DSSP file (Angstrom, degrees, kcal/mol; ACC not computed):
  #  RESIDUE AA STRUCTURE BP1 BP2  ACC     N-H-->O    O-->H-N    N-H-->O    O-->H-N    TCO  KAPPA ALPHA  PHI   PSI    X-CA   Y-CA   Z-CA
    1    1 A M              0   0    0      0, 0.0     3,-0.1     0, 0.0     0, 0.0   0.000 360.0 360.0 360.0 143.3  -49.2   12.1   73.2
    2    2 A G        -     0   0    0      1,-0.3     0, 0.0     0, 0.0     0, 0.0   0.124 360.0 -34.0 -81.1-158.0  -47.4   14.6   71.1
    3    3 A E        -     0   0    0     29,-0.0     2,-0.4     1,-0.0    -1,-0.3  -0.306  56.6-156.6 -61.9 144.2  -44.6   16.9   72.2
    4    4 A A        -     0   0    0     -3,-0.1    29,-2.6    27,-0.1     2,-0.4  -0.995  10.3-176.0-125.8 128.1  -44.8   18.3   75.7
    5    5 A H  E     -a   33   0A   0     -2,-0.4     2,-0.5    27,-0.2    29,-0.2  -0.980   8.4-161.0-124.6 135.2  -43.1   21.5   76.7
    6    6 A L  E     -a   34   0A   0     27,-2.7    29,-3.1    -2,-0.4     2,-0.7  -0.969   1.4-166.1-118.6 118.5  -42.9   22.9   80.2
    7    7 A Y  E     +a   35   0A   0     -2,-0.5     2,-0.4    27,-0.2    29,-0.2  -0.920  18.7 179.9-101.0 113.3  -42.1   26.6   80.6
    8    8 A F  E     -a   36   0A   0     27,-2.9    29,-2.4    -2,-0.7     2,-0.4  -0.954   5.6-176.8-121.5 131.4  -41.3   27.1   84.3
    9    9 A G  E     +a   37   0A   0     -2,-0.4     2,-0.3    27,-0.2    29,-0.2  -0.975  13.2 145.8-130.3 144.3  -40.3   30.3   86.0
   10   10 A C  E     -a   38   0A   0     27,-2.0    29,-1.6    -2,-0.4    30,-0.3  -0.911  53.9 -96.8-155.8-179.2  -39.3   31.3   89.5
   11   11 A R  S    S+     0   0    0     -2,-0.3    29,-3.0     1,-0.3    36,-0.1   0.949  99.1   3.6 -74.0 -48.8  -37.0   33.8   91.1
   12   12 A H    >>  -     0   0    0     27,-0.2     4,-2.2    26,-0.1     3,-1.2  -0.997  57.9-137.0-145.6 134.0  -33.9   31.7   91.8
   13   13 A P  T 34 S+     0   0    0      0, 0.0     4,-0.3     0, 0.0    -1,-0.1   0.737 107.3  47.0 -64.6 -21.3  -33.0   28.1   90.9
   14   14 A E  T 34 S+     0   0    0      2,-0.1    -3,-0.0     1,-0.1     0, 0.0   0.557 119.9  36.0 -94.8  -8.6  -31.5   27.5   94.4
   15   15 A H  T <4 S+     0   0    0     -3,-1.2    -1,-0.1     3,-0.0     0, 0.0   0.797 130.4   7.6-113.9 -41.2  -34.4   29.0   96.4
   16   16 A D  S  < S+     0   0    0     -4,-2.2     2,-1.6     2,-0.1    -5,-0.1   0.028  73.1 131.9-140.8  32.1  -37.8   28.4   94.9
   17   17 A Y    >   -     0   0    0     -4,-0.3     3,-1.2    -5,-0.3     2,-0.1  -0.651  46.3-158.0 -86.5  82.5  -37.4   25.9   92.0
   18   18 A L  T 3   +     0   0    0     -2,-1.6     5,-0.1     1,-0.2    -2,-0.1  -0.352  69.3   6.7 -66.4 140.5  -40.3   23.6   93.0
   19   19 A Y  T 3> S+     0   0    0      3,-0.1     4,-2.9     1,-0.1     5,-0.3   0.731  81.3 150.2  61.7  26.2  -40.2   20.1   91.7
   20   20 A R  H <>  +     0   0    0     -3,-1.2     4,-2.9     1,-0.2     5,-0.3   0.931  69.2  46.5 -54.6 -51.9  -36.8   20.6   90.1
   21   21 A E  H  > S+     0   0    0      1,-0.2     4,-2.2     2,-0.2    -1,-0.2   0.904 114.3  48.2 -60.8 -41.5  -35.7   17.0   90.5
   22   22 A E  H  > S+     0   0    0      2,-0.2     4,-2.4     1,-0.2    -1,-0.2   0.926 113.3  46.8 -65.5 -44.8  -39.0   15.7   89.1
   23   23 A F  H  X S+     0   0    0     -4,-2.9     4,-2.0     1,-0.2    -2,-0.2   0.931 113.7  47.6 -62.4 -46.3  -38.9   18.1   86.1
   24   24 A E  H  X S+     0   0    0     -4,-2.9     4,-2.3    -5,-0.3    -1,-0.2   0.873 112.2  49.9 -65.8 -36.2  -35.3   17.4   85.3
   25   25 A Q  H  X S+     0   0    0     -4,-2.2     4,-2.3    -5,-0.3    -1,-0.2   0.908 108.2  53.1 -67.4 -40.8  -35.9   13.6   85.5
   26   26 A A  H  <>S+     0   0    0     -4,-2.4     5,-2.5     1,-0.2     6,-0.9   0.883 110.2  48.5 -61.2 -37.5  -38.9   13.9   83.2
   27   27 A E  H ><5S+     0   0    0     -4,-2.0     3,-1.5     4,-0.2    -1,-0.2   0.928 110.4  50.3 -68.2 -43.5  -36.8   15.7   80.7
   28   28 A K  H 3<5S+     0   0    0     -4,-2.3    -2,-0.2     1,-0.3    -1,-0.2   0.861 108.6  53.7 -60.0 -35.0  -34.0   13.1   80.9
   29   29 A D  T 3<5S-     0   0    0     -4,-2.3    -1,-0.3    -5,-0.1    -2,-0.2   0.498 117.0-115.9 -78.6  -3.7  -36.7   10.4   80.4
   30   30 A G  T < 5S+     0   0    0     -3,-1.5    -3,-0.2     2,-0.2    -2,-0.1   0.659  83.3 118.9  79.5  15.8  -37.8   12.2   77.2
   31   31 A V  S   <S+     0   0    0     -5,-2.5     2,-0.3     1,-0.2    -4,-0.2   0.822  78.6   6.7 -81.6 -33.1  -41.3   12.9   78.6
   32   32 A V        -     0   0    0     -6,-0.9     2,-0.6    -9,-0.1    -2,-0.2  -0.979  63.2-125.6-148.6 153.3  -41.0   16.7   78.4
   33   33 A T  E     -a    5   0A   0    -29,-2.6   -27,-2.7    -2,-0.3     2,-0.4  -0.944  35.2-145.7-100.9 123.7  -38.8   19.5   77.1
   34   34 A L  E     -a    6   0A   0     -2,-0.6     2,-0.5   -29,-0.2   -27,-0.2  -0.767  18.2-175.9 -98.8 131.0  -38.1   21.8   80.0
   35   35 A H  E     -a    7   0A   0    -29,-3.1   -27,-2.9    -2,-0.4     2,-0.4  -0.985  13.4-166.2-123.8 116.7  -37.6   25.6   79.5
   36   36 A T  E     -a    8   0A   0     -2,-0.5     2,-0.4   -29,-0.2   -27,-0.2  -0.854  10.0-170.5-114.0 142.8  -36.7   27.5   82.7
   37   37 A A  E     -a    9   0A   0    -29,-2.4   -27,-2.0    -2,-0.4     2,-0.4  -0.996   2.1-170.0-129.9 130.8  -36.7   31.2   83.5
   38   38 A F  E     -a   10   0A   0     -2,-0.4     9,-1.2   -29,-0.2     3,-0.3  -0.983   6.8-173.9-125.1 131.0  -35.2   32.7   86.6
   39   39 A S  S    S+     0   0    0    -29,-1.6   -28,-0.2    -2,-0.4   -27,-0.2   0.533  76.8  43.6-104.1  -7.2  -35.8   36.4   87.4
   40   40 A R        +     0   0    0    -29,-3.0     2,-0.7   -30,-0.3    -1,-0.2  -0.122  67.6 133.7-133.9  41.4  -33.5   37.0   90.4
   41   41 A V    >   -     0   0    0     -3,-0.3     3,-1.9     4,-0.2   -29,-0.1  -0.833  60.1-117.1 -94.1 120.2  -30.1   35.4   89.7
   42   42 A E  T 3  S+     0   0    0     -2,-0.7     3,-0.1     1,-0.3    -2,-0.1  -0.261  95.9  19.6 -58.1 135.2  -27.4   37.8   90.6
   43   43 A G  T 3  S+     0   0    0      1,-0.3     2,-0.3     0, 0.0    -1,-0.3   0.474 109.6  89.1  85.5   2.3  -25.2   38.8   87.6
   44   44 A T  S <  S-     0   0    0     -3,-1.9    -1,-0.3    -5,-0.0     2,-0.1  -0.917  81.3-101.0-128.5 157.8  -27.8   37.9   85.0
   45   45 A D        -     0   0    0     -2,-0.3    -4,-0.2     1,-0.1    -7,-0.2  -0.415  49.2 -94.4 -69.7 150.2  -30.7   39.6   83.3
   46   46 A K        -     0   0    0     -2,-0.1     2,-0.4    -6,-0.1    -7,-0.2  -0.442  44.0-166.3 -63.2 137.6  -34.2   38.9   84.5
   47   47 A C        -     0   0    0     -9,-1.2     2,-0.3    -2,-0.1    -7,-0.1  -0.997   6.5-175.8-131.4 129.1  -35.8   36.1   82.5
   48   48 A Y    >>  -     0   0    0     -2,-0.4     4,-1.5   -11,-0.1     3,-1.1  -0.799  40.9-105.7-118.8 162.4  -39.5   35.3   82.6
   49   49 A V  H 3> S+     0   0    0     -2,-0.3     4,-2.6     1,-0.3     5,-0.2   0.858 119.1  59.7 -57.6 -35.6  -41.5   32.5   80.9
   50   50 A Q  H 3> S+     0   0    0      1,-0.2     4,-2.0     2,-0.2    -1,-0.3   0.828 101.0  55.5 -64.6 -29.1  -42.9   35.0   78.4
   51   51 A H  H <> S+     0   0    0     -3,-1.1     4,-2.2     2,-0.2    -1,-0.2   0.928 110.5  44.6 -65.5 -43.7  -39.4   35.8   77.3
   52   52 A L  H  X S+     0   0    0     -4,-1.5     4,-2.0     1,-0.2    -2,-0.2   0.891 112.3  51.9 -67.1 -38.9  -38.7   32.2   76.5
   53   53 A M  H  < S+     0   0    0     -4,-2.6     7,-0.3     2,-0.2    -1,-0.2   0.861 109.6  49.6 -67.1 -34.4  -42.1   31.8   74.8
   54   54 A K  H >< S+     0   0    0     -4,-2.0     3,-1.7    -5,-0.2     4,-0.2   0.928 110.0  50.8 -66.8 -44.0  -41.3   34.8   72.6
   55   55 A Q  H 3< S+     0   0    0     -4,-2.2     3,-0.3     1,-0.3    -2,-0.2   0.859 117.6  39.9 -59.1 -36.5  -38.0   33.3   71.8
   56   56 A D  T 3X S+     0   0    0     -4,-2.0     4,-2.7     1,-0.2     3,-0.3   0.013  79.6 130.3-100.1  25.2  -39.7   30.0   70.9
   57   57 A G  H <>  +     0   0    0     -3,-1.7     4,-2.6     1,-0.2     5,-0.2   0.851  69.5  50.1 -52.3 -44.6  -42.7   31.7   69.2
   58   58 A E  H  > S+     0   0    0     -3,-0.3     4,-2.5    -4,-0.2    -1,-0.2   0.921 113.4  46.4 -62.4 -43.4  -42.6   29.7   66.0
   59   59 A L  H  > S+     0   0    0     -3,-0.3     4,-2.5     2,-0.2    -2,-0.2   0.936 112.4  49.6 -63.5 -47.5  -42.5   26.4   68.0
   60   60 A V  H  X S+     0   0    0     -4,-2.7     4,-2.5    -7,-0.3    -2,-0.2   0.923 113.7  46.0 -60.2 -45.3  -45.3   27.5   70.3
   61   61 A L  H  X S+     0   0    0     -4,-2.6     4,-3.1    -5,-0.2     5,-0.2   0.912 110.2  53.8 -64.5 -41.8  -47.5   28.6   67.4
   62   62 A K  H  X S+     0   0    0     -4,-2.5     4,-0.9    -5,-0.2    -2,-0.2   0.927 111.8  45.4 -57.6 -45.2  -46.8   25.4   65.5
   63   63 A L  H ><>S+     0   0    0     -4,-2.5     5,-2.5     2,-0.2     3,-0.5   0.930 114.5  47.0 -65.1 -46.1  -47.9   23.3   68.5
   64   64 A L  H ><5S+     0   0    0     -4,-2.5     3,-1.6     1,-0.2    -2,-0.2   0.900 110.6  51.9 -63.8 -40.6  -51.0   25.4   69.1
   65   65 A E  H 3<5S+     0   0    0     -4,-3.1    -1,-0.2     1,-0.3    -2,-0.2   0.689 106.2  56.0 -71.0 -16.6  -52.0   25.3   65.5
   66   66 A A  T <<5S-     0   0    0     -4,-0.9    -1,-0.3    -3,-0.5    -2,-0.2   0.344 131.9 -91.3 -93.6   4.9  -51.6   21.5   65.5
   67   67 A G  T < 5 +     0   0    0     -3,-1.6    -3,-0.2     1,-0.2    -2,-0.1   0.588  69.6 160.1 100.9  11.5  -54.1   21.3   68.4
   68   68 A A      < -     0   0    0     -5,-2.5     2,-0.4    -6,-0.2    -1,-0.2  -0.202  37.5-123.6 -63.3 158.2  -51.8   21.4   71.4
   69   69 A K        -     0   0    0     46,-0.0     2,-0.5     2,-0.0    46,-0.2  -0.861  19.9-158.8-102.1 139.1  -53.2   22.4   74.8
   70   70 A L  E     -b  115   0B   0     44,-2.7    46,-2.8    -2,-0.4     2,-0.5  -0.981   6.6-171.7-123.0 121.3  -51.6   25.4   76.7
   71   71 A Y  E     -b  116   0B   0     -2,-0.5     2,-0.5    44,-0.2    46,-0.2  -0.956   3.6-165.1-114.7 125.9  -52.0   25.7   80.5
   72   72 A I  E     +b  117   0B   0     44,-2.7    46,-3.1    -2,-0.5     2,-0.4  -0.950  10.5 177.8-111.7 124.9  -50.9   28.8   82.2
   73   73 A C  E     +b  118   0B   0     -2,-0.5     2,-0.4    44,-0.2    46,-0.2  -0.992  39.1  40.1-128.1 133.1  -50.6   28.7   86.0
   74   74 A G  E    S+b  119   0B   0     44,-1.6    46,-2.0    -2,-0.4     2,-0.4  -0.986  89.5  20.9 141.8-148.1  -49.4   31.5   88.2
   75   75 A D  E   > -b  120   0B   0     -2,-0.4     5,-2.5    44,-0.2    46,-0.2  -0.439  48.3-169.8 -67.3 115.4  -49.7   35.3   88.7
   76   76 A G  T   5S+     0   0    0     44,-4.0    45,-0.2    -2,-0.4    -1,-0.2   0.595  80.4  56.7 -83.7 -11.1  -52.8   36.5   86.9
   77   77 A S  T   5S+     0   0    0     43,-0.5    -1,-0.2     3,-0.1    44,-0.1   0.765 128.4   1.1 -92.1 -25.8  -52.0   40.2   87.3
   78   78 A R  T  >5S+     0   0    0      3,-0.1     4,-1.8    -3,-0.1     5,-0.2   0.687 128.5  45.1-124.7 -56.9  -48.6   40.3   85.5
   79   79 A M  H  >5S+     0   0    0      1,-0.2     4,-2.5     2,-0.2     5,-0.2   0.952 112.2  48.1 -63.1 -53.8  -47.4   36.9   84.1
   80   80 A A  H  ><S+     0   0    0     -5,-2.5     4,-2.4     1,-0.2    -1,-0.2   0.917 112.9  47.1 -59.3 -47.3  -50.6   35.7   82.5
   81   81 A P  H  > S+     0   0    0      0, 0.0     4,-2.4     0, 0.0    -1,-0.2   0.879 113.1  50.2 -62.0 -34.5  -51.3   39.0   80.6
   82   82 A Q  H  X S+     0   0    0     -4,-1.8     4,-2.0     2,-0.2    -2,-0.2   0.863 109.0  50.9 -71.6 -34.6  -47.7   39.2   79.5
   83   83 A V  H  X S+     0   0    0     -4,-2.5     4,-2.6     2,-0.2    -1,-0.2   0.921 110.9  49.7 -64.0 -43.0  -47.9   35.6   78.2
   84   84 A E  H  X S+     0   0    0     -4,-2.4     4,-2.8     1,-0.2     5,-0.2   0.910 109.2  51.0 -62.9 -42.3  -51.0   36.5   76.3
   85   85 A E  H  X S+     0   0    0     -4,-2.4     4,-2.6     1,-0.2    -1,-0.2   0.900 110.7  50.3 -59.6 -40.2  -49.3   39.6   74.8
   86   86 A T  H  X S+     0   0    0     -4,-2.0     4,-2.5     2,-0.2    -2,-0.2   0.925 111.3  47.1 -64.1 -45.7  -46.5   37.3   73.7
   87   87 A L  H  X S+     0   0    0     -4,-2.6     4,-2.4     2,-0.2    -2,-0.2   0.924 113.6  47.8 -62.4 -45.0  -48.8   34.8   72.1
   88   88 A I  H  X S+     0   0    0     -4,-2.8     4,-2.6     1,-0.2    -2,-0.2   0.914 112.5  49.7 -62.7 -43.0  -50.8   37.5   70.3
   89   89 A G  H  X S+     0   0    0     -4,-2.6     4,-2.5    -5,-0.2    -2,-0.2   0.905 110.7  49.3 -62.6 -42.0  -47.5   39.1   69.1
   90   90 A S  H  X S+     0   0    0     -4,-2.5     4,-2.2     2,-0.2    -1,-0.2   0.905 111.8  49.0 -64.2 -41.1  -46.2   35.8   67.8
   91   91 A Y  H  X S+     0   0    0     -4,-2.4     4,-2.7     2,-0.2     6,-0.4   0.924 111.8  48.9 -64.0 -44.5  -49.4   35.2   66.0
   92   92 A R  H  X S+     0   0    0     -4,-2.6     4,-2.1     1,-0.2     5,-0.5   0.919 111.1  50.2 -61.2 -44.1  -49.4   38.7   64.5
   93   93 A D  H  < S+     0   0    0     -4,-2.5    -1,-0.2     1,-0.2    -2,-0.2   0.910 115.8  41.7 -61.4 -42.8  -45.8   38.3   63.4
   94   94 A K  H  < S+     0   0    0     -4,-2.2    -2,-0.2    -5,-0.2    -1,-0.2   0.898 128.6  26.4 -73.1 -40.5  -46.4   34.9   61.7
   95   95 A H  H  < S-     0   0    0     -4,-2.7    -2,-0.2    -5,-0.2    -3,-0.2   0.457  95.9-122.3-107.3  -2.5  -49.8   35.7   60.0
   96   96 A G     <  +     0   0    0     -4,-2.1    -4,-0.2    -5,-0.3    -3,-0.2   0.836  57.2 164.0  63.6  30.6  -49.6   39.5   59.5
   97   97 A A        -     0   0    0     -5,-0.5    -1,-0.2    -6,-0.4    -2,-0.0  -0.397  40.0-111.8 -83.1 156.6  -52.8   39.7   61.6
   98   98 A S     >  -     0   0    0     -2,-0.1     4,-2.5    -3,-0.1     5,-0.2  -0.362  35.3-104.4 -74.8 164.6  -54.3   42.8   63.2
   99   99 A P  H  > S+     0   0    0      0, 0.0     4,-2.4     0, 0.0     5,-0.2   0.893 123.9  50.5 -57.4 -38.5  -54.3   43.0   67.0
  100  100 A E  H  > S+     0   0    0      2,-0.2     4,-2.2     1,-0.2     5,-0.1   0.909 109.9  48.6 -67.4 -42.1  -58.0   42.3   66.9
  101  101 A E  H  > S+     0   0    0      2,-0.2     4,-2.1     1,-0.2    -1,-0.2   0.916 113.2  47.6 -63.2 -42.6  -57.6   39.2   64.7
  102  102 A A  H  X S+     0   0    0     -4,-2.5     4,-2.1     2,-0.2    -2,-0.2   0.900 111.4  49.8 -67.4 -40.3  -54.8   37.9   66.9
  103  103 A A  H  X S+     0   0    0     -4,-2.4     4,-2.5    -5,-0.2    -1,-0.2   0.881 110.1  52.2 -64.4 -37.0  -56.8   38.5   70.1
  104  104 A G  H  X S+     0   0    0     -4,-2.2     4,-2.3     2,-0.2    -2,-0.2   0.880 106.4  53.5 -64.6 -38.7  -59.7   36.7   68.5
  105  105 A W  H  X S+     0   0    0     -4,-2.1     4,-1.9     2,-0.2    -2,-0.2   0.933 111.1  45.7 -60.0 -46.8  -57.4   33.7   67.7
  106  106 A L  H  X S+     0   0    0     -4,-2.1     4,-2.2     1,-0.2    -2,-0.2   0.904 111.4  51.9 -65.3 -41.1  -56.4   33.5   71.3
  107  107 A A  H  X S+     0   0    0     -4,-2.5     4,-2.7     1,-0.2    -1,-0.2   0.877 107.9  53.5 -62.0 -36.7  -60.0   33.8   72.5
  108  108 A G  H  X S+     0   0    0     -4,-2.3     4,-1.8     2,-0.2     6,-0.2   0.894 106.7  51.0 -64.3 -40.4  -60.9   31.0   70.1
  109  109 A L  H  <>S+     0   0    0     -4,-1.9     5,-2.5     2,-0.2     6,-1.1   0.916 112.1  48.0 -60.9 -42.0  -58.2   28.8   71.7
  110  110 A E  H ><5S+     0   0    0     -4,-2.2     3,-1.3     4,-0.2    -2,-0.2   0.932 111.0  48.4 -66.3 -45.6  -59.6   29.6   75.1
  111  111 A S  H 3<5S+     0   0    0     -4,-2.7    -1,-0.2     1,-0.3    -2,-0.2   0.806 110.6  52.8 -67.0 -26.9  -63.3   28.9   74.1
  112  112 A A  T 3<5S-     0   0    0     -4,-1.8    -1,-0.3    -5,-0.2    -2,-0.2   0.522 117.3-114.0 -82.4  -5.8  -62.2   25.6   72.5
  113  113 A G  T < 5S+     0   0    0     -3,-1.3    -3,-0.2    -4,-0.4    -2,-0.1   0.609  88.9 113.4  82.9  11.8  -60.4   24.5   75.7
  114  114 A N  S   <S+     0   0    0     -5,-2.5   -44,-2.7    -6,-0.2     2,-0.4   0.568  76.0  47.0 -91.4  -9.6  -57.0   24.6   74.1
  115  115 A Y  E    S+b   70   0B   0     -6,-1.1     2,-0.4   -46,-0.2    -2,-0.2  -0.965  73.0 173.6-132.2 116.0  -55.9   27.6   76.3
  116  116 A V  E     -b   71   0B   0    -46,-2.8   -44,-2.7    -2,-0.4     2,-0.4  -0.969  14.6-155.8-128.3 137.5  -56.6   27.3   80.0
  117  117 A K  E     +b   72   0B   0     -2,-0.4     2,-0.4   -46,-0.2   -44,-0.2  -0.934  15.4 179.2-116.3 136.3  -55.6   29.6   82.8
  118  118 A D  E     +b   73   0B   0    -46,-3.1   -44,-1.6    -2,-0.4     2,-0.3  -0.817  37.9 147.6-127.3  88.1  -55.3   28.7   86.5
  119  119 A V  E     -b   74   0B   0     -2,-0.4     2,-0.3   -46,-0.2   -44,-0.2  -0.811  37.3-145.6-128.2 161.1  -54.1   32.1   87.9
  120  120 A W  E     -b   75   0B   0    -46,-2.0   -44,-4.0    -2,-0.3   -43,-0.5  -0.885  31.9-102.0-122.5 156.9  -54.4   34.2   91.0
  121  121 A A              0   0    0     -2,-0.3   -46,-0.1   -45,-0.2     0, 0.0  -0.651 360.0 360.0 -78.6 130.2  -54.7   37.9   91.4
  122  122 A G              0   0    0     -2,-0.4    -1,-0.1     0, 0.0   -47,-0.1   0.432 360.0 360.0-100.5 360.0  -51.3   39.3   92.5
């Protein structure tokens, strides 16, 4: 298996960070690189997974273009569309593509099974 990256988001690391110990142990064991986003920590700006994915846009695209699989799980009304906007924006930035070309690229990933969503309506 190649590189594995987990982008995990929740409101607060002390309240709803499910599987925290398991994720952190997997990172310590070198199984995965963990990227965490917390949106309700007092005294800090809201951070969502799409913010981290935008920050890591070059890495995410490199992995996807090398055949990586991307699984999105969570809120289908807000998070998933914003992740898709982030992916499309990163693709456009890297390749100088039009919005339609970038959306087509993402649709191609989905039809090939390299982009899979398990989301619910929020």
